MIGU-123243 format. One record per residue (C-alpha): residue number from 1; residue in one letter; chain; x negated, y negated, z negated. Coordinates in Angstrom, 1 decimal. Layout:
<recs>
@pos NUM | code A | unit A | c1 X | c2 Y | c3 Z;
...
</recs>
This chain:
<recs>
@pos 1 | code X | unit A | c1 -67.2 | c2 -61.1 | c3 -0.5;
@pos 2 | code X | unit A | c1 -70.2 | c2 -61.4 | c3 -2.9;
@pos 3 | code X | unit A | c1 -68.9 | c2 -64.7 | c3 -4.5;
@pos 4 | code X | unit A | c1 -65.6 | c2 -63.3 | c3 -5.8;
@pos 5 | code X | unit A | c1 -67.1 | c2 -60.3 | c3 -7.6;
@pos 6 | code X | unit A | c1 -69.5 | c2 -62.5 | c3 -9.3;
@pos 7 | code X | unit A | c1 -66.8 | c2 -65.0 | c3 -10.6;
@pos 8 | code X | unit A | c1 -65.1 | c2 -62.2 | c3 -11.6;
@pos 9 | code X | unit A | c1 -68.3 | c2 -61.2 | c3 -13.6;
@pos 10 | code X | unit A | c1 -68.8 | c2 -64.6 | c3 -15.2;
@pos 11 | code X | unit A | c1 -65.2 | c2 -65.0 | c3 -16.2;
@pos 12 | code X | unit A | c1 -64.9 | c2 -61.4 | c3 -17.9;
@pos 13 | code X | unit A | c1 -68.2 | c2 -62.5 | c3 -19.5;
@pos 14 | code X | unit A | c1 -66.3 | c2 -65.7 | c3 -20.9;
@pos 15 | code X | unit A | c1 -63.6 | c2 -63.6 | c3 -22.1;
@pos 16 | code X | unit A | c1 -65.8 | c2 -61.4 | c3 -24.1;
@pos 17 | code X | unit A | c1 -67.8 | c2 -64.6 | c3 -25.0;
@pos 18 | code X | unit A | c1 -64.6 | c2 -66.4 | c3 -26.4;
@pos 19 | code X | unit A | c1 -63.5 | c2 -62.8 | c3 -28.3;
@pos 20 | code X | unit A | c1 -66.7 | c2 -62.5 | c3 -29.8;
@pos 21 | code X | unit A | c1 -66.6 | c2 -66.3 | c3 -31.2;
@pos 22 | code X | unit A | c1 -63.0 | c2 -65.8 | c3 -32.4;
@pos 23 | code X | unit A | c1 -64.1 | c2 -62.7 | c3 -34.5;
@pos 24 | code X | unit A | c1 -67.2 | c2 -64.6 | c3 -35.8;
@pos 25 | code X | unit A | c1 -65.0 | c2 -67.5 | c3 -37.3;
@pos 26 | code X | unit A | c1 -62.8 | c2 -64.8 | c3 -38.4;
@pos 27 | code X | unit A | c1 -65.8 | c2 -63.4 | c3 -40.2;
@pos 28 | code X | unit A | c1 -66.7 | c2 -67.2 | c3 -41.6;
@pos 29 | code X | unit A | c1 -63.3 | c2 -67.7 | c3 -43.0;
@pos 30 | code X | unit A | c1 -63.4 | c2 -64.2 | c3 -44.9;
@pos 31 | code X | unit A | c1 -66.5 | c2 -64.9 | c3 -46.2;
@pos 32 | code X | unit A | c1 -65.7 | c2 -68.3 | c3 -47.4;
@pos 33 | code X | unit A | c1 -62.4 | c2 -66.9 | c3 -48.7;
@pos 34 | code X | unit A | c1 -64.1 | c2 -64.1 | c3 -50.9;
@pos 35 | code X | unit A | c1 -66.7 | c2 -66.8 | c3 -52.5;
@pos 36 | code X | unit A | c1 -63.2 | c2 -69.1 | c3 -52.9;
@pos 37 | code X | unit A | c1 -61.3 | c2 -66.6 | c3 -54.7;
@pos 38 | code X | unit A | c1 -64.9 | c2 -65.6 | c3 -56.7;
@pos 39 | code X | unit A | c1 -65.3 | c2 -69.0 | c3 -57.7;
@pos 40 | code X | unit A | c1 -61.7 | c2 -69.6 | c3 -59.3;
@pos 41 | code X | unit A | c1 -62.2 | c2 -66.1 | c3 -61.0;
@pos 42 | code X | unit A | c1 -65.3 | c2 -67.6 | c3 -62.4;
@pos 43 | code X | unit A | c1 -63.8 | c2 -70.6 | c3 -63.6;
@pos 44 | code X | unit A | c1 -60.8 | c2 -68.8 | c3 -65.1;
@pos 45 | code X | unit A | c1 -63.3 | c2 -66.8 | c3 -66.8;
@pos 46 | code X | unit A | c1 -65.3 | c2 -69.7 | c3 -68.1;
@pos 47 | code X | unit A | c1 -62.2 | c2 -71.4 | c3 -69.5;
@pos 48 | code X | unit A | c1 -61.2 | c2 -68.6 | c3 -71.6;
@pos 49 | code X | unit A | c1 -64.7 | c2 -68.3 | c3 -72.8;
@pos 50 | code X | unit A | c1 -64.3 | c2 -71.7 | c3 -74.4;
@pos 51 | code X | unit A | c1 -60.9 | c2 -71.4 | c3 -75.3;
@pos 52 | code X | unit A | c1 -61.0 | c2 -68.5 | c3 -77.1;
@pos 53 | code X | unit A | c1 -63.5 | c2 -69.3 | c3 -79.7;
@pos 54 | code X | unit A | c1 -61.7 | c2 -72.7 | c3 -80.4;
@pos 55 | code X | unit A | c1 -58.3 | c2 -71.7 | c3 -80.6;
@pos 56 | code X | unit A | c1 -59.6 | c2 -68.7 | c3 -83.1;
@pos 57 | code X | unit A | c1 -61.5 | c2 -71.4 | c3 -85.3;
@pos 58 | code X | unit A | c1 -58.3 | c2 -74.1 | c3 -85.3;
@pos 59 | code X | unit A | c1 -56.6 | c2 -70.7 | c3 -86.4;
@pos 60 | code X | unit A | c1 -58.5 | c2 -69.5 | c3 -89.1;
@pos 61 | code X | unit A | c1 -58.7 | c2 -73.3 | c3 -90.5;
@pos 62 | code X | unit A | c1 -55.3 | c2 -73.8 | c3 -90.6;
@pos 63 | code X | unit A | c1 -54.4 | c2 -70.3 | c3 -92.4;
@pos 64 | code X | unit A | c1 -56.9 | c2 -70.7 | c3 -94.9;
@pos 65 | code X | unit A | c1 -55.3 | c2 -74.1 | c3 -95.7;
@pos 66 | code X | unit A | c1 -52.1 | c2 -72.0 | c3 -96.4;
@pos 67 | code X | unit A | c1 -53.2 | c2 -69.6 | c3 -98.7;
@pos 68 | code X | unit A | c1 -52.8 | c2 -70.0 | c3 -102.9;
@pos 69 | code X | unit A | c1 -56.9 | c2 -69.2 | c3 -103.0;
@pos 70 | code X | unit A | c1 -59.3 | c2 -71.5 | c3 -102.6;
@pos 71 | code X | unit A | c1 -60.5 | c2 -71.5 | c3 -98.9;
@pos 72 | code X | unit A | c1 -64.3 | c2 -71.2 | c3 -99.7;
@pos 73 | code X | unit A | c1 -63.2 | c2 -67.8 | c3 -101.3;
@pos 74 | code X | unit A | c1 -61.0 | c2 -66.0 | c3 -98.6;
@pos 75 | code X | unit A | c1 -62.9 | c2 -64.0 | c3 -95.6;
@pos 76 | code X | unit A | c1 -61.8 | c2 -64.1 | c3 -92.4;
@pos 77 | code X | unit A | c1 -60.2 | c2 -60.5 | c3 -92.0;
@pos 78 | code X | unit A | c1 -58.3 | c2 -61.3 | c3 -94.9;
@pos 79 | code X | unit A | c1 -56.5 | c2 -63.8 | c3 -93.9;
@pos 80 | code X | unit A | c1 -54.4 | c2 -61.4 | c3 -91.6;
@pos 81 | code X | unit A | c1 -54.0 | c2 -59.2 | c3 -94.6;
@pos 82 | code X | unit A | c1 -50.4 | c2 -58.1 | c3 -95.7;
@pos 83 | code X | unit A | c1 -50.7 | c2 -60.4 | c3 -98.9;
@pos 84 | code X | unit A | c1 -51.6 | c2 -62.9 | c3 -96.9;
@pos 85 | code X | unit A | c1 -49.6 | c2 -65.9 | c3 -96.2;
@pos 86 | code X | unit A | c1 -48.4 | c2 -66.1 | c3 -92.6;
@pos 87 | code X | unit A | c1 -50.8 | c2 -63.4 | c3 -91.4;
@pos 88 | code X | unit A | c1 -49.3 | c2 -63.6 | c3 -88.1;
@pos 89 | code X | unit A | c1 -51.5 | c2 -66.6 | c3 -87.5;
@pos 90 | code X | unit A | c1 -54.5 | c2 -64.8 | c3 -88.1;
@pos 91 | code X | unit A | c1 -53.3 | c2 -61.7 | c3 -86.4;
@pos 92 | code X | unit A | c1 -53.0 | c2 -63.9 | c3 -83.3;
@pos 93 | code X | unit A | c1 -55.9 | c2 -65.6 | c3 -83.5;
@pos 94 | code X | unit A | c1 -57.9 | c2 -62.3 | c3 -83.3;
@pos 95 | code X | unit A | c1 -55.5 | c2 -61.1 | c3 -80.6;
@pos 96 | code X | unit A | c1 -56.2 | c2 -64.4 | c3 -78.4;
@pos 97 | code X | unit A | c1 -60.0 | c2 -64.7 | c3 -79.2;
@pos 98 | code X | unit A | c1 -60.0 | c2 -60.6 | c3 -77.9;
@pos 99 | code X | unit A | c1 -58.3 | c2 -60.9 | c3 -75.0;
@pos 100 | code X | unit A | c1 -60.2 | c2 -64.2 | c3 -74.0;
@pos 101 | code X | unit A | c1 -63.5 | c2 -62.4 | c3 -74.5;
@pos 102 | code X | unit A | c1 -62.7 | c2 -59.6 | c3 -72.6;
@pos 103 | code X | unit A | c1 -61.6 | c2 -62.3 | c3 -69.5;
@pos 104 | code X | unit A | c1 -65.0 | c2 -63.8 | c3 -69.9;
@pos 105 | code X | unit A | c1 -67.0 | c2 -60.5 | c3 -70.0;
@pos 106 | code X | unit A | c1 -65.1 | c2 -59.9 | c3 -66.6;
@pos 107 | code X | unit A | c1 -66.5 | c2 -63.3 | c3 -65.2;
@pos 108 | code X | unit A | c1 -70.0 | c2 -62.8 | c3 -66.1;
@pos 109 | code X | unit A | c1 -69.9 | c2 -58.9 | c3 -64.4;
@pos 110 | code X | unit A | c1 -70.0 | c2 -61.6 | c3 -61.3;
@pos 111 | code X | unit A | c1 -73.2 | c2 -63.4 | c3 -62.4;
@pos 112 | code X | unit A | c1 -74.9 | c2 -59.9 | c3 -63.7;
@pos 113 | code X | unit A | c1 -73.8 | c2 -57.4 | c3 -62.5;
@pos 114 | code X | unit A | c1 -76.1 | c2 -54.7 | c3 -63.3;
@pos 115 | code X | unit A | c1 -76.5 | c2 -56.1 | c3 -67.2;
@pos 116 | code X | unit A | c1 -74.7 | c2 -54.4 | c3 -69.9;
@pos 117 | code X | unit A | c1 -74.4 | c2 -57.9 | c3 -71.5;
@pos 118 | code X | unit A | c1 -70.8 | c2 -58.3 | c3 -69.7;
@pos 119 | code X | unit A | c1 -69.8 | c2 -54.8 | c3 -70.7;
@pos 120 | code X | unit A | c1 -70.9 | c2 -55.5 | c3 -74.7;
@pos 121 | code X | unit A | c1 -68.7 | c2 -59.0 | c3 -74.3;
@pos 122 | code X | unit A | c1 -65.8 | c2 -56.8 | c3 -73.1;
@pos 123 | code X | unit A | c1 -66.4 | c2 -54.6 | c3 -75.8;
@pos 124 | code X | unit A | c1 -66.2 | c2 -57.3 | c3 -78.4;
@pos 125 | code X | unit A | c1 -62.9 | c2 -58.6 | c3 -77.2;
@pos 126 | code X | unit A | c1 -61.6 | c2 -55.0 | c3 -77.6;
@pos 127 | code X | unit A | c1 -62.7 | c2 -54.7 | c3 -81.2;
@pos 128 | code X | unit A | c1 -61.7 | c2 -58.0 | c3 -81.8;
@pos 129 | code X | unit A | c1 -58.2 | c2 -57.2 | c3 -81.0;
@pos 130 | code X | unit A | c1 -58.0 | c2 -54.0 | c3 -82.6;
@pos 131 | code X | unit A | c1 -59.1 | c2 -55.9 | c3 -85.8;
@pos 132 | code X | unit A | c1 -56.0 | c2 -58.1 | c3 -85.7;
@pos 133 | code X | unit A | c1 -53.8 | c2 -55.3 | c3 -85.1;
@pos 134 | code X | unit A | c1 -55.2 | c2 -52.7 | c3 -87.7;
@pos 135 | code X | unit A | c1 -55.1 | c2 -55.5 | c3 -90.7;
@pos 136 | code X | unit A | c1 -56.9 | c2 -55.2 | c3 -94.2;
@pos 137 | code X | unit A | c1 -54.4 | c2 -54.4 | c3 -97.0;
@pos 138 | code X | unit A | c1 -55.6 | c2 -57.2 | c3 -99.3;
@pos 139 | code X | unit A | c1 -56.2 | c2 -60.9 | c3 -98.9;
@pos 140 | code X | unit A | c1 -59.3 | c2 -60.8 | c3 -101.3;
@pos 141 | code X | unit A | c1 -62.0 | c2 -57.8 | c3 -101.4;
@pos 142 | code X | unit A | c1 -61.4 | c2 -57.2 | c3 -105.2;
@pos 143 | code X | unit A | c1 -58.3 | c2 -58.1 | c3 -107.5;
@pos 144 | code X | unit A | c1 -55.9 | c2 -56.3 | c3 -110.0;
@pos 145 | code X | unit A | c1 -54.0 | c2 -53.4 | c3 -108.7;
@pos 146 | code X | unit A | c1 -56.1 | c2 -52.7 | c3 -106.2;
@pos 147 | code X | unit A | c1 -56.1 | c2 -48.8 | c3 -105.5;
@pos 148 | code X | unit A | c1 -58.0 | c2 -47.5 | c3 -102.2;
@pos 149 | code X | unit A | c1 -57.8 | c2 -48.4 | c3 -98.7;
@pos 150 | code X | unit A | c1 -55.1 | c2 -47.4 | c3 -96.1;
@pos 151 | code X | unit A | c1 -56.1 | c2 -45.7 | c3 -93.3;
@pos 152 | code X | unit A | c1 -55.6 | c2 -49.0 | c3 -91.0;
@pos 153 | code X | unit A | c1 -58.0 | c2 -51.2 | c3 -93.5;
@pos 154 | code X | unit A | c1 -60.6 | c2 -48.4 | c3 -92.4;
@pos 155 | code X | unit A | c1 -60.0 | c2 -48.6 | c3 -89.1;
@pos 156 | code X | unit A | c1 -60.0 | c2 -52.4 | c3 -89.2;
@pos 157 | code X | unit A | c1 -63.7 | c2 -51.9 | c3 -91.0;
@pos 158 | code X | unit A | c1 -64.8 | c2 -49.8 | c3 -88.4;
@pos 159 | code X | unit A | c1 -63.7 | c2 -52.3 | c3 -85.5;
@pos 160 | code X | unit A | c1 -64.8 | c2 -55.0 | c3 -87.3;
@pos 161 | code X | unit A | c1 -68.3 | c2 -53.5 | c3 -87.3;
@pos 162 | code X | unit A | c1 -68.3 | c2 -52.7 | c3 -83.7;
@pos 163 | code X | unit A | c1 -67.3 | c2 -56.3 | c3 -82.6;
@pos 164 | code X | unit A | c1 -69.9 | c2 -57.8 | c3 -84.7;
@pos 165 | code X | unit A | c1 -72.5 | c2 -55.7 | c3 -83.1;
@pos 166 | code X | unit A | c1 -71.5 | c2 -56.2 | c3 -79.9;
@pos 167 | code X | unit A | c1 -71.2 | c2 -60.0 | c3 -80.1;
@pos 168 | code X | unit A | c1 -74.9 | c2 -59.6 | c3 -81.1;
@pos 169 | code X | unit A | c1 -76.3 | c2 -58.1 | c3 -78.5;
@pos 170 | code X | unit A | c1 -74.6 | c2 -58.8 | c3 -75.4;
@pos 171 | code X | unit A | c1 -75.8 | c2 -62.4 | c3 -75.8;
@pos 172 | code X | unit A | c1 -79.2 | c2 -61.5 | c3 -76.2;
@pos 173 | code X | unit A | c1 -79.0 | c2 -59.5 | c3 -73.3;
@pos 174 | code X | unit A | c1 -77.4 | c2 -61.8 | c3 -70.9;
@pos 175 | code X | unit A | c1 -80.1 | c2 -64.5 | c3 -72.2;
@pos 176 | code X | unit A | c1 -82.9 | c2 -62.2 | c3 -71.2;
@pos 177 | code X | unit A | c1 -81.3 | c2 -61.4 | c3 -68.1;
@pos 178 | code X | unit A | c1 -80.3 | c2 -65.1 | c3 -67.3;
@pos 179 | code X | unit A | c1 -84.2 | c2 -66.3 | c3 -69.0;
@pos 180 | code X | unit A | c1 -85.5 | c2 -67.0 | c3 -64.9;
@pos 181 | code X | unit A | c1 -82.5 | c2 -68.0 | c3 -62.9;
@pos 182 | code X | unit A | c1 -82.5 | c2 -71.2 | c3 -61.5;
@pos 183 | code X | unit A | c1 -80.6 | c2 -74.0 | c3 -64.0;
@pos 184 | code X | unit A | c1 -80.0 | c2 -70.9 | c3 -66.3;
@pos 185 | code X | unit A | c1 -83.1 | c2 -70.9 | c3 -68.2;
@pos 186 | code X | unit A | c1 -81.9 | c2 -73.9 | c3 -70.9;
@pos 187 | code X | unit A | c1 -78.5 | c2 -72.1 | c3 -71.3;
@pos 188 | code X | unit A | c1 -80.3 | c2 -69.0 | c3 -72.1;
@pos 189 | code X | unit A | c1 -82.8 | c2 -70.5 | c3 -74.7;
@pos 190 | code X | unit A | c1 -79.3 | c2 -71.9 | c3 -76.7;
@pos 191 | code X | unit A | c1 -77.9 | c2 -68.6 | c3 -76.4;
@pos 192 | code X | unit A | c1 -80.6 | c2 -66.9 | c3 -77.7;
@pos 193 | code X | unit A | c1 -80.9 | c2 -69.2 | c3 -80.9;
@pos 194 | code X | unit A | c1 -77.6 | c2 -69.4 | c3 -81.6;
@pos 195 | code X | unit A | c1 -77.5 | c2 -65.3 | c3 -82.0;
@pos 196 | code X | unit A | c1 -80.5 | c2 -65.1 | c3 -83.8;
@pos 197 | code X | unit A | c1 -79.3 | c2 -67.6 | c3 -86.5;
@pos 198 | code X | unit A | c1 -76.1 | c2 -65.4 | c3 -86.3;
@pos 199 | code X | unit A | c1 -77.9 | c2 -62.2 | c3 -86.9;
@pos 200 | code X | unit A | c1 -80.0 | c2 -63.7 | c3 -89.8;
@pos 201 | code X | unit A | c1 -76.5 | c2 -65.1 | c3 -91.0;
@pos 202 | code X | unit A | c1 -74.8 | c2 -61.3 | c3 -90.5;
@pos 203 | code X | unit A | c1 -78.1 | c2 -59.6 | c3 -92.3;
@pos 204 | code X | unit A | c1 -77.8 | c2 -61.9 | c3 -95.4;
@pos 205 | code X | unit A | c1 -73.8 | c2 -60.9 | c3 -95.5;
@pos 206 | code X | unit A | c1 -74.2 | c2 -57.1 | c3 -95.1;
@pos 207 | code X | unit A | c1 -76.9 | c2 -57.1 | c3 -97.5;
@pos 208 | code X | unit A | c1 -74.7 | c2 -59.3 | c3 -100.3;
@pos 209 | code X | unit A | c1 -78.3 | c2 -60.7 | c3 -101.1;
@pos 210 | code X | unit A | c1 -76.3 | c2 -63.8 | c3 -102.5;
@pos 211 | code X | unit A | c1 -74.2 | c2 -61.7 | c3 -104.9;
@pos 212 | code X | unit A | c1 -75.9 | c2 -63.7 | c3 -108.0;
@pos 213 | code X | unit A | c1 -75.0 | c2 -66.7 | c3 -107.1;
@pos 214 | code X | unit A | c1 -71.5 | c2 -66.9 | c3 -107.2;
@pos 215 | code X | unit A | c1 -71.0 | c2 -64.0 | c3 -104.6;
@pos 216 | code X | unit A | c1 -67.2 | c2 -64.4 | c3 -103.0;
@pos 217 | code X | unit A | c1 -67.8 | c2 -67.9 | c3 -102.1;
@pos 218 | code X | unit A | c1 -71.1 | c2 -67.7 | c3 -100.5;
@pos 219 | code X | unit A | c1 -70.3 | c2 -64.3 | c3 -98.8;
@pos 220 | code X | unit A | c1 -67.3 | c2 -66.2 | c3 -97.1;
@pos 221 | code X | unit A | c1 -69.4 | c2 -69.2 | c3 -96.6;
@pos 222 | code X | unit A | c1 -72.3 | c2 -67.0 | c3 -94.7;
@pos 223 | code X | unit A | c1 -69.6 | c2 -64.8 | c3 -93.0;
@pos 224 | code X | unit A | c1 -67.5 | c2 -67.7 | c3 -91.5;
@pos 225 | code X | unit A | c1 -70.7 | c2 -69.5 | c3 -90.5;
@pos 226 | code X | unit A | c1 -72.3 | c2 -66.0 | c3 -88.7;
@pos 227 | code X | unit A | c1 -69.0 | c2 -66.0 | c3 -86.7;
@pos 228 | code X | unit A | c1 -69.0 | c2 -69.4 | c3 -85.9;
@pos 229 | code X | unit A | c1 -72.6 | c2 -69.1 | c3 -84.6;
@pos 230 | code X | unit A | c1 -72.1 | c2 -66.4 | c3 -82.5;
@pos 231 | code X | unit A | c1 -68.9 | c2 -67.9 | c3 -81.1;
@pos 232 | code X | unit A | c1 -70.6 | c2 -70.7 | c3 -80.3;
@pos 233 | code X | unit A | c1 -73.3 | c2 -68.6 | c3 -77.9;
@pos 234 | code X | unit A | c1 -70.0 | c2 -67.6 | c3 -76.2;
@pos 235 | code X | unit A | c1 -69.2 | c2 -70.7 | c3 -75.5;
@pos 236 | code X | unit A | c1 -72.5 | c2 -72.1 | c3 -74.1;
@pos 237 | code X | unit A | c1 -72.1 | c2 -69.0 | c3 -71.8;
@pos 238 | code X | unit A | c1 -68.7 | c2 -70.1 | c3 -70.7;
@pos 239 | code X | unit A | c1 -69.7 | c2 -73.6 | c3 -70.0;
@pos 240 | code X | unit A | c1 -72.7 | c2 -71.8 | c3 -67.9;
@pos 241 | code X | unit A | c1 -70.0 | c2 -70.3 | c3 -65.7;
@pos 242 | code X | unit A | c1 -68.2 | c2 -73.1 | c3 -65.6;
@pos 243 | code X | unit A | c1 -71.0 | c2 -75.0 | c3 -64.1;
@pos 244 | code X | unit A | c1 -72.2 | c2 -72.6 | c3 -61.7;
@pos 245 | code X | unit A | c1 -69.4 | c2 -70.2 | c3 -61.5;
@pos 246 | code X | unit A | c1 -71.2 | c2 -67.4 | c3 -60.1;
@pos 247 | code X | unit A | c1 -72.5 | c2 -69.0 | c3 -57.0;
@pos 248 | code X | unit A | c1 -76.4 | c2 -69.3 | c3 -58.2;
@pos 249 | code X | unit A | c1 -76.8 | c2 -67.4 | c3 -61.2;
@pos 250 | code X | unit A | c1 -77.8 | c2 -63.7 | c3 -61.1;
@pos 251 | code X | unit A | c1 -80.3 | c2 -61.9 | c3 -58.5;
@pos 252 | code X | unit A | c1 -77.8 | c2 -59.8 | c3 -57.2;
@pos 253 | code X | unit A | c1 -75.0 | c2 -62.2 | c3 -57.1;
@pos 254 | code X | unit A | c1 -77.4 | c2 -64.6 | c3 -55.2;
@pos 255 | code X | unit A | c1 -78.9 | c2 -62.0 | c3 -52.9;
@pos 256 | code X | unit A | c1 -75.4 | c2 -61.3 | c3 -52.0;
@pos 257 | code X | unit A | c1 -73.7 | c2 -64.4 | c3 -51.6;
@pos 258 | code X | unit A | c1 -77.2 | c2 -64.8 | c3 -49.1;
@pos 259 | code X | unit A | c1 -75.9 | c2 -62.0 | c3 -47.2;
@pos 260 | code X | unit A | c1 -72.5 | c2 -63.3 | c3 -46.7;
@pos 261 | code X | unit A | c1 -73.9 | c2 -66.5 | c3 -45.9;
@pos 262 | code X | unit A | c1 -76.2 | c2 -64.6 | c3 -43.2;
@pos 263 | code X | unit A | c1 -73.5 | c2 -62.3 | c3 -41.7;
@pos 264 | code X | unit A | c1 -72.1 | c2 -65.3 | c3 -39.2;
@pos 265 | code X | unit A | c1 -75.3 | c2 -66.1 | c3 -37.7;
@pos 266 | code X | unit A | c1 -76.5 | c2 -62.3 | c3 -37.2;
@pos 267 | code X | unit A | c1 -73.2 | c2 -61.8 | c3 -35.3;
@pos 268 | code X | unit A | c1 -73.7 | c2 -65.1 | c3 -33.5;
@pos 269 | code X | unit A | c1 -77.1 | c2 -63.9 | c3 -32.4;
@pos 270 | code X | unit A | c1 -75.7 | c2 -60.0 | c3 -31.8;
@pos 271 | code X | unit A | c1 -72.7 | c2 -61.7 | c3 -29.6;
@pos 272 | code X | unit A | c1 -75.4 | c2 -63.5 | c3 -27.5;
@pos 273 | code X | unit A | c1 -77.8 | c2 -61.0 | c3 -26.9;
@pos 274 | code X | unit A | c1 -74.9 | c2 -58.6 | c3 -25.4;
@pos 275 | code X | unit A | c1 -73.6 | c2 -61.4 | c3 -23.5;
@pos 276 | code X | unit A | c1 -76.7 | c2 -61.8 | c3 -21.9;
@pos 277 | code X | unit A | c1 -77.9 | c2 -57.9 | c3 -21.4;
@pos 278 | code X | unit A | c1 -74.4 | c2 -57.3 | c3 -20.1;
@pos 279 | code X | unit A | c1 -74.0 | c2 -59.6 | c3 -17.6;
@pos 280 | code X | unit A | c1 -77.4 | c2 -59.1 | c3 -15.9;
@pos 281 | code X | unit A | c1 -76.6 | c2 -55.6 | c3 -14.8;
@pos 282 | code X | unit A | c1 -73.1 | c2 -56.6 | c3 -13.6;
@pos 283 | code X | unit A | c1 -74.9 | c2 -59.3 | c3 -11.3;
@pos 284 | code X | unit A | c1 -77.5 | c2 -56.9 | c3 -10.4;
@pos 285 | code X | unit A | c1 -74.5 | c2 -54.5 | c3 -9.8;
@pos 286 | code X | unit A | c1 -72.9 | c2 -56.8 | c3 -7.8;
@pos 287 | code X | unit A | c1 -76.0 | c2 -58.2 | c3 -5.8;
@pos 288 | code X | unit A | c1 -76.9 | c2 -54.7 | c3 -4.9;
@pos 289 | code X | unit A | c1 -73.4 | c2 -54.2 | c3 -3.5;
@pos 290 | code X | unit A | c1 -73.7 | c2 -56.9 | c3 -1.3;
@pos 291 | code X | unit A | c1 -76.8 | c2 -55.9 | c3 0.2;
@pos 292 | code X | unit A | c1 -75.4 | c2 -52.7 | c3 0.9;
@pos 293 | code X | unit A | c1 -72.4 | c2 -54.8 | c3 2.6;
@pos 294 | code X | unit A | c1 -74.6 | c2 -56.8 | c3 4.5;
@pos 295 | code X | unit A | c1 -76.3 | c2 -54.0 | c3 5.5;
</recs>
């Protein structure tokens, strides 16, 4: 009579153990699926962070060649002005760059979840979209018949200032945040160097320090160089995101992935201990029942 009872206990233990093993397998599969999804999103964000600056640069180069004035005299915002040739080309370039920057910022949030850097990247993207929608009045800054500014020209000036500030602040914060992360030290230094150079160019451009030396031409060249340096910093960040895909960047991201990796082993150990602890009382109870029957 004791043997059938013990066999039933062992069978019940095997059923419970098999259920726990299947549950642990499902947990592992879910964790792997979440990690794979995160890697896919990081890849999309990294590709967007590279495509946006490349398409924007190609857009303003193509648009500059279509204008009736020399390429060196036109600033970027003027290419989308109402009196520019084919302004839709530059408007689309602004909107595409802004949308790609928003996507990159969303991907960087997985790398630095507690940093303001990704949010500033998305803010710069939104301001860039607005700069393409609210256009300047004229191709050139000054000219005959220019009287005042429209409301959308004033909005363009405001959102352009926001975009400039966010484009400079975001890479510096991200470079500082990632400087000690494995594999990101070189990327952080490159991003910081490009951003500082862009900030210097922006300061020269805003101060009009080059005015005495053929101002419009040099101002246009300095502005384009400043924006190009800032976009190069964005491309470097996007390349880093593509390389690591969020798997080994950012203290919180690393801790989160480590916790996910530890969950299956924790569940396995937890399933083993209850199995031992549950079988022992059953065996002892069955043994006690056998002893009472025998007596």
